[in-house]
N, C-alpha and C positions, 0 to 999 in steps of 0.2 A: 504493500500500500504506500510505502515511501515514494514509489515511482509515480503514483497516480494522485495522491492527495496534496493539493496545493491550492491556495486561494486565487481565484480568477477575478473576483470583484470584492467590493466592500472597502474597509479601511486597513491600512498596513499598521505596523507597530508604532508609527509616528502619527497615527490618526489622520493620515492623508489618503485620499481616495486612490485605490489601486488602478493602474492603467489610465493615468491622467497627466495632463500638462503639469500640474502641481507636483506630482510624484517625480517627474523628470527634473524639475527645478531643484527639488530636494536632493536628488541623486547628484546633480552637477555641483551643487553647493558643498556637499559632503567631500567632494574631490577637488575643491577649490578651482573649478572651471568657471571663470567669470565673464566669458565673452559670448555667452548665449543671449542673443538679443532679438530672437524671433517672437513677435507678439502671438498671443494665444489665438486671436481671431484670424491669423494668417494660416493656421493649421486646420484643415478640414477633415473631420471624421466621416466615413461613409462605408457602405457595404458593397462588396463585389460578389456576384454569383446569385444563384437561385435561393429562394426562401429556405429550403431545407439544408443548403450547404453554403451559408453566407460567410464571407471572409471579411472580418472587421479590419478596416484599413484607415490610414491617414495619409494625406497628400499635402505637399508643400510645393506650390508652383512658382517658377521663375518666369517672369513675363518674356514671351517670345523665345523661350529656350526649347530646343528639341533634344536636349541631353537628359538622361534619366539614370537614377540610381535607386535600386530596391534594397531595403535594409531588412535583415532578419535577426531576431533576438535569440537569446539562449533559453535553456530549460527553466521553466517556472517564471519567466519574464513576460514582457508584453511589447506592443508596438511602439510605446514611448521610450522604452529602454533601447530599442533598435535605433532610435533617432540620435541618441547620445554619441554614438560612434561615427555618425555620418553627416551631422548638420554642418560641418565645415565645408562639405561639398556644395552646399547651397550658395555660399559666397563665391564658389568657383563657377556658378552659372547652371548648376544642375537642378532639375526637378527631383523631388524626393518622394518616394512612396514606401511606407512600411506597413506591416500587417501583423495581427495577432496570429501566431502559429496555430496549426491544427491542435485542437483540444486545449487552447490557451485563450485567455481573455474572452472576447465576445465571438470568436470564430467557432464554427461548428466542430463537433467532436467532443468526446467525454474523457478519453484516456490517451495520453500522448504515446506515440510509438517511435519517438526519438529520430524523427526526420523522414520516415518512410512515406507517410501520407503528406507530410509537409512539403516534400519535393513535388508532389502532385499539385498542392496548393500554389507553390511558387510558379510552377509551369502555367497555371491558370492566370495568375496575376500578371505575368510577363505577356501572355497572349492578350489580356485585357488592355494593357498599356498600348501595345502595338495596334490593337483594333481601334482604340479611342483617340489616339494622338499620333502625330507625325513623330517618328523616332529617328534621330540622327545617330545617337549612341545610347547604349543601355548597359549598365553594369550591375553586378550583384555583390553585396557586402554582408557577410554573415559572421556572427560571433557565437562560439561554442556550438551548441546544437544547431544554431542557424548557419554556422560555417559548414558543418557536416551536411546539412540540408542542401546548401548551395552546390556542394560537390556531388552529392547524390543526384541532384537535378541535372548536373552536367553529364554524368554517366548515363542517365536514362533518357533525357529529353533534349539535350543541347543540339543534337544533330538536326532535329526538326523545329527547334525553337531557339535560334542562336542569340547569344548575348556577346558583348564585346570583351568583357573581362569579369573576373571574379576575384574578390578579396576574402580570404578565409582566415579568420582570427581564432586561434586555439581550437581547431577541429579535432574530433576523435575519428580514428580510421575505421574502427569496427565497434558495433554497439554492444555485443555480448561481453567482450572483455571490459568495456567501459562500465557496464552495469555491475559486473563483479567488483570493479574498483569503487563504485558508488556504495555497494553493500559493505565493503571493507571499512569505509569511512563512517557509514551511518549506523551500523549495528554493533552492539556489544558482543553478540555471539560471534564465534569464529566465522569469517565471511564465507568459507567454503561450505559450511553447513547450510547456508542459504542460497548457494549458487548452483546446486544440482538442477538439471532440467530447466534452466532459465528460459530457454526458447519455448519449450513445451508449455510451461506454466504461463508465460507471457501471452502465448497464443490463445489461451482460454479467455483472456480479457480483451484482446485487441484483434484477433483473427489475422495477425501479421506475423510472418516468419522473419524474425530479427536477423537471420543470416542474409537477408536481402539488403540490409544496411551495412554494406561492406564496400569500402572505398579502395581496398587493396587489389584492384583489378585493372590491368592494363587496358586502355581504351584508345585505340588509334584515332577514333572520331574526334578526340580532343586535341589533336596535334596543333590546331591553329588557335586554340583558346588560351589566352594568357591568364595565369593564376598567381596571385601573391599570397603566400602562406606566412602568417604572423603567429608567433608564439612567445610567451614569457618563459624564461628558463627556470623560474622558481614555481611554475605551475604544478601544484600537488593534487590537482583534480583531474585534469587531462594532461598527461605527461607530454613534454614538448617533443619527444622522439616521434610522436604521431605525425607532426608536421614535417619533420625531417624525412621520414619514410615517404610520406605523400609527395613531397617536393621531388625527391629523387626518382620516384616512380613516374611522375609527370614529365620531368625533363628527359627521361630515358626514351620517350616516344616522340620528342620534338625534333623536327628537322633542323630548326634553328632555335636556340635557347631563348625562350620568351618569358618563362615563368621565373619567379623570384622567391626567396626565402629571407625573412627578417626575424631575427631572434632578439628579444629584449632582456637584458640582464636585470636581475632582481624583481622581475614582474611575475606576479602570481596569476591565477586563472582569470582571464579576461581583463587583466590589469595592465597590459602593455600601454593602453591609452593613457592611464594615469601616471605611469612611471616616467614617461617622457612624451608629453603631449605634443610638443613641437615636432619631434622626430616622427611620431606616429602620423601626424597630419601631413607632413612633407612627403613621407614615403608612400602614403596611400594616394594622395592627389597626384604626385609625380608618376606613380605607376599607371594610374588611370589615363594620364595624358601621354604616356609612352616616353617619359623623360628619364626613366631609370631601368 
């Protein structure tokens, strides 16, 4: 139940509404980020999709821009948390769209499956943008589970729904070993007592085969897709060797080396942004622009 029980609405521990502009401001203040100057009324919340499978999204438009970035948040987070890692792109002229992941926030679904269905959701969101707007460039920026979602989307859907680049911050490469690691941290019982038949037991709740969330597969269809892998070297939640392996796997199929790896010293899980804000922003925007 640790994997499925998390608050999707209501108030957080600071009595601030979950999944709100105010929660984002609190998060940025906690990390001494003082340059967020986007007014609340400039951010529009709306739904994508049919009534039974609605995707709760927010959009931030730049006048006369055809450049887009889609932001994905991590496990137990929401679409406003996705905005914290990418709002600097707004000043670079990008339109921004983020959404509540599958079984998170106001998006459909009851139990997270760690990126499997969320990759389908991301595919739908990108198709929606392309259908509704003129798109000159479109990139995807995911953090933690969102990073793994973006890479799973690439493996499964990129060939028929192309994007220009992906930035994956602290992705895990396989979900079953990662769940075992979650259990090791969360439970007082020996983790191995709770890890037998993870896939079989998980399937009872979600009807998803977790072995499908496996990014350690060579895919020649991704040869022309540039990916920036980011990871903190002090990450004790998703170990940084995940990104090292994914990076070398990706560059092994590239005719010309176009993907990059950036490791941040002293940064914990999803903490590279906070440990060196200037470097994080420079590396991500320059990568998107093809300057590094």
